[in-house]
C-alpha positions as CSV (number, residue, x, y, z in Angstrom):
1,H,0.0,0.0,0.0
2,Y,2.9,2.4,0.8
3,V,4.4,2.2,-2.7
4,S,1.1,2.9,-4.3
5,S,0.0,5.6,-2.1
6,A,3.3,7.2,-0.8
7,G,3.3,9.8,-3.4
8,D,-0.2,10.9,-2.9
9,R,-0.7,14.2,-1.4
10,S,-2.3,14.5,2.0
11,P,-6.1,15.4,2.1
12,D,-5.2,18.8,3.6
13,G,-2.7,19.6,0.7
14,A,0.4,19.5,2.9
15,G,2.5,18.0,0.2
16,S,4.5,14.7,-0.3
17,V,5.4,12.4,2.5
18,F,8.8,14.0,2.4
19,T,7.4,17.5,2.8
20,R,5.1,16.2,5.6
21,I,8.1,14.7,7.4
22,L,10.0,18.2,7.1
23,Q,6.9,20.0,8.5
24,S,6.2,17.4,11.2
25,G,8.3,19.3,13.9
26,L,9.5,15.7,15.0
27,P,13.2,15.3,15.9
28,D,15.4,14.1,13.1
29,E,16.0,10.9,15.2
30,D,12.4,10.1,15.0
31,T,12.1,10.9,11.2
32,H,15.4,9.3,10.3
33,I,16.8,12.5,8.8
34,I,20.5,12.0,8.7
35,V,21.7,15.5,7.9
36,R,20.2,18.9,6.8
37,G,22.0,21.1,4.4
38,V,21.1,24.6,3.3
39,K,18.9,23.6,0.2
40,V,18.8,19.7,0.5
41,F,18.6,17.0,3.2
42,V,19.4,13.3,3.6
43,L,16.8,10.8,4.8
44,L,17.0,7.2,5.5
45,N,14.5,5.3,3.4
46,A,11.7,3.9,5.7
47,F,11.1,1.0,3.2
48,P,14.7,0.3,2.2
49,Y,16.0,-2.1,-0.3
50,T,18.8,-2.9,2.2
51,S,20.1,-1.4,5.4
52,G,21.7,1.9,4.8
53,H,19.4,2.9,1.9
54,L,19.5,6.8,1.9
55,M,17.7,9.4,-0.1
56,V,19.1,12.8,-0.9
57,L,16.3,15.5,-1.5
58,P,15.8,19.1,-2.0
59,Y,13.7,20.8,0.6
60,R,11.6,22.4,-2.0
61,E,9.2,19.9,-3.6
62,V,9.9,19.5,-7.4
63,A,9.4,16.6,-9.7
64,D,12.4,16.8,-12.1
65,L,16.0,17.7,-12.3
66,D,15.4,20.6,-14.6
67,A,13.2,22.3,-12.0
68,L,16.0,22.6,-9.5
69,T,17.8,25.9,-9.2
70,P,21.5,26.0,-9.9
71,D,22.2,26.2,-6.2
72,E,19.9,23.3,-5.4
73,A,21.4,21.1,-8.2
74,S,25.0,21.9,-7.0
75,E,24.2,21.1,-3.4
76,L,22.2,18.0,-4.3
77,W,25.0,16.4,-6.3
78,A,27.7,17.3,-3.7
79,T,25.5,15.8,-1.0
80,V,25.0,12.7,-3.0
81,T,28.8,12.4,-3.2
82,L,29.0,12.8,0.7
83,A,26.3,10.3,1.1
84,V,28.2,7.7,-1.0
85,S,31.2,8.3,1.3
86,A,29.1,7.9,4.5
87,V,27.5,4.7,3.2
88,R,30.9,3.3,2.4
89,A,32.2,4.2,5.8
90,A,29.3,2.8,7.7
91,Y,28.7,-0.5,5.8
92,Q,31.8,-1.3,3.6
93,P,29.5,-2.4,0.7
94,G,30.9,-4.2,-2.4
95,G,29.2,-1.4,-4.5
96,I,26.7,1.4,-4.3
97,N,23.7,2.2,-6.6
98,V,22.9,5.8,-7.1
99,G,19.7,6.5,-9.0
100,I,16.6,8.7,-9.6
101,N,13.3,7.5,-10.8
102,M,11.5,10.5,-12.3
103,G,7.8,9.8,-12.8
104,R,5.6,7.0,-11.8
105,A,6.4,5.1,-15.0
106,A,10.0,5.1,-14.1
107,G,9.3,3.6,-10.7
108,G,9.0,6.8,-8.7
109,S,6.7,6.1,-5.7
110,V,6.9,9.8,-4.6
111,S,7.2,11.3,-8.1
112,E,6.3,14.9,-7.1
113,H,9.3,15.2,-4.8
114,L,12.6,14.5,-6.6
115,H,14.9,12.2,-4.6
116,V,18.3,10.5,-5.3
117,H,18.6,7.0,-3.9
118,V,22.0,5.9,-2.4
119,V,21.9,2.2,-1.9
120,P,24.8,-0.1,-0.6
121,R,25.1,-3.4,-2.5
122,W,27.0,-6.6,-1.9
123,N,27.8,-9.4,-4.3
124,G,25.0,-12.0,-4.0
125,D,22.7,-9.7,-2.1
126,G,19.6,-10.5,-4.2
127,N,17.0,-11.1,-1.6
128,F,14.8,-14.0,-2.6
129,M,12.1,-12.9,0.1
130,T,11.3,-9.9,-2.1
131,S,10.4,-12.2,-5.1
132,V,8.9,-15.1,-3.2
133,A,7.0,-13.4,-0.4
134,E,6.9,-9.8,-1.5
135,A,8.7,-9.1,1.8
136,R,12.1,-7.7,2.8
137,T,14.4,-8.8,5.5
138,L,16.7,-6.2,7.2
139,P,19.6,-7.2,9.6
140,E,19.1,-4.0,11.7
141,P,16.4,-1.6,12.8
142,L,16.2,1.7,11.0
143,S,17.1,3.6,14.3
144,L,20.5,1.7,14.2
145,S,21.0,2.4,10.4
146,A,20.4,6.2,11.1
147,A,22.8,6.2,14.0
148,K,25.6,4.5,12.2
149,L,25.1,6.8,9.1
150,R,25.1,9.9,11.2
151,E,28.3,8.8,12.9
152,A,30.0,7.9,9.5
153,W,28.7,11.2,8.1
154,G,30.6,13.2,10.7
155,R,33.7,11.0,10.4
156,T,33.9,11.1,6.5
157,T,32.6,14.5,5.6
158,N,33.3,16.8,8.7
159,V,29.8,18.3,8.1
């Protein structure tokens, strides 16, 4: 249900799920925000492909890369680079997928709010549970993933 409805706007017009997280007033520890920049922020995916799956997003709700201001685009890509460094430091993956799904047809579940996925990967990490039971198994809770990534972010980026 999340995947089919996550991008839907709230009935009161408050925006995407990401905008609602930002406007919730909850502490970053509760919302799994890893770091906040000037124009973008980093959020742990609440429904991750694997532990450590991050998203880098502009604060401003835009659907496409060409809608970003030059300052937003610059900070977005610089922050993606920092996120890759933090994921490497926290998880020592065999590789990392970085990607954007623009539009629902491309797989974007929250297509109105651009977000860049940063996903640690390991050789042989194909999870049979996803294809057999439509479920995912994660070796650690989101709160632990967030704490590891915040610590790694500070170590690797000095931000």
